[in-house]
Legacy VTK file of the C-alpha trace (Angstrom):
# vtk DataFile Version 3.0
C-alpha trace
ASCII
DATASET POLYDATA
POINTS 146 float
89.123 106.658 113.493
86.201 106.568 110.120
85.123 104.100 108.168
83.136 105.237 104.860
80.759 104.722 102.590
81.412 101.850 100.131
80.556 104.384 97.073
83.842 106.948 99.179
85.463 104.070 99.491
85.428 103.191 95.710
87.120 106.547 95.002
90.024 106.199 97.282
90.980 103.248 96.103
90.967 104.061 92.116
92.499 107.516 92.730
95.414 106.471 96.077
96.991 104.576 97.983
95.850 102.909 100.898
97.877 102.393 103.968
97.952 99.596 105.816
100.429 97.541 108.608
101.054 93.808 107.988
102.508 91.836 110.767
105.334 88.391 111.040
104.208 86.671 113.431
106.652 84.084 114.711
106.982 81.694 117.207
108.721 78.921 117.739
110.914 80.008 114.501
108.029 79.508 112.240
105.827 82.234 110.440
102.012 82.607 110.791
100.151 82.784 107.899
96.649 82.411 106.509
95.090 81.673 103.182
93.213 84.491 102.284
89.408 85.130 101.737
88.984 88.724 99.629
91.049 90.516 97.060
93.741 91.165 96.291
95.422 87.826 96.251
92.471 85.644 97.252
93.771 81.838 97.659
97.406 83.103 98.401
98.969 82.434 102.536
99.948 85.957 103.320
100.167 88.042 106.554
98.466 89.550 108.584
96.822 92.997 108.386
95.400 95.192 107.666
94.245 98.893 106.303
95.093 101.873 108.963
91.433 104.017 109.277
92.034 108.154 109.122
92.357 109.494 112.069
93.530 106.326 113.206
97.055 105.678 114.600
99.034 103.298 113.642
99.455 101.950 117.454
95.657 101.262 118.014
95.927 100.327 113.882
98.164 97.320 115.586
95.894 97.007 118.295
92.874 97.051 116.207
93.940 94.320 113.489
95.343 92.678 115.823
91.969 91.844 117.331
89.817 91.700 114.473
92.332 90.139 112.752
93.698 86.952 114.955
91.758 87.541 118.127
94.930 88.730 120.526
94.493 92.031 123.199
97.286 90.987 125.011
100.652 93.440 124.685
102.958 93.879 121.906
106.035 95.182 121.112
106.114 95.275 117.895
109.387 95.165 115.709
109.768 97.287 112.700
110.728 94.915 108.973
110.486 97.996 106.494
108.049 99.831 104.264
107.098 98.297 101.013
104.818 98.417 98.184
102.402 96.180 96.898
100.387 96.720 93.672
97.709 94.250 92.443
95.790 94.119 89.688
92.423 93.364 91.529
91.249 95.172 94.890
88.116 96.402 96.318
85.554 96.249 93.838
87.693 94.597 91.078
89.520 97.842 90.864
93.181 98.036 90.391
94.529 98.598 94.881
98.852 100.136 95.632
99.160 100.181 99.690
102.064 100.825 101.590
102.542 98.408 104.032
104.347 98.839 107.122
105.574 95.356 108.463
106.316 94.631 112.020
107.796 90.781 113.244
105.779 89.937 116.740
107.540 87.328 118.190
106.506 84.123 120.822
102.639 85.595 121.265
99.648 83.370 122.200
96.692 82.508 119.630
93.904 81.195 120.524
90.957 80.979 118.444
91.795 82.663 115.465
89.387 84.311 113.528
87.482 82.888 109.829
86.330 86.662 108.246
89.834 87.572 106.070
91.066 84.227 106.130
89.240 80.412 106.356
92.808 78.767 106.435
95.253 79.120 109.198
99.266 77.688 108.686
103.039 77.501 110.544
105.849 77.978 108.019
109.201 77.423 107.894
110.879 79.414 106.084
111.851 77.650 103.508
108.803 75.716 103.214
108.010 79.536 102.641
109.676 80.765 99.933
109.679 77.934 97.885
105.460 77.157 98.288
103.761 78.488 95.047
100.406 79.532 97.128
102.269 82.230 99.430
101.928 85.134 97.327
105.153 86.444 96.224
104.779 90.101 98.538
105.072 88.055 101.823
108.200 86.114 100.159
109.578 89.752 100.026
109.009 90.497 104.225
112.058 87.853 103.951
114.422 89.299 100.990
114.620 92.502 102.206
LINES 1 147
146 0 1 2 3 4 5 6 7 8 9 10 11 12 13 14 15 16 17 18 19 20 21 22 23 24 25 26 27 28 29 30 31 32 33 34 35 36 37 38 39 40 41 42 43 44 45 46 47 48 49 50 51 52 53 54 55 56 57 58 59 60 61 62 63 64 65 66 67 68 69 70 71 72 73 74 75 76 77 78 79 80 81 82 83 84 85 86 87 88 89 90 91 92 93 94 95 96 97 98 99 100 101 102 103 104 105 106 107 108 109 110 111 112 113 114 115 116 117 118 119 120 121 122 123 124 125 126 127 128 129 130 131 132 133 134 135 136 137 138 139 140 141 142 143 144 145
């Protein structure tokens, strides 16, 4: 796994798409979303996720993202939902950002002490509430419309 300097990352964002994983966390028929504190999608309710690093397998990225984003380290068996694309006018250092998102669903996982680094609040949404909320990002809604 390889993390890069901010200068190299800026060059990557300018010239290539980023590959990321988004998790649709569902417990008791409700979906967990976090309110984003960073661009892109700052201030919107969004699924939990993160990008895949160079030389990191998808499985290892899933484990890392679940640990960093949800403080979750137990066993999991994600259901593949599909591949989506997200385009943002703003992202890292205000640069237009293109993500290729691999979406997975996780059901009925036990979450305790959710971190407040990428999201400052968390909320469980019913599907109708999620689809009708103005502050749930449109890209999140696409996961449930496909």
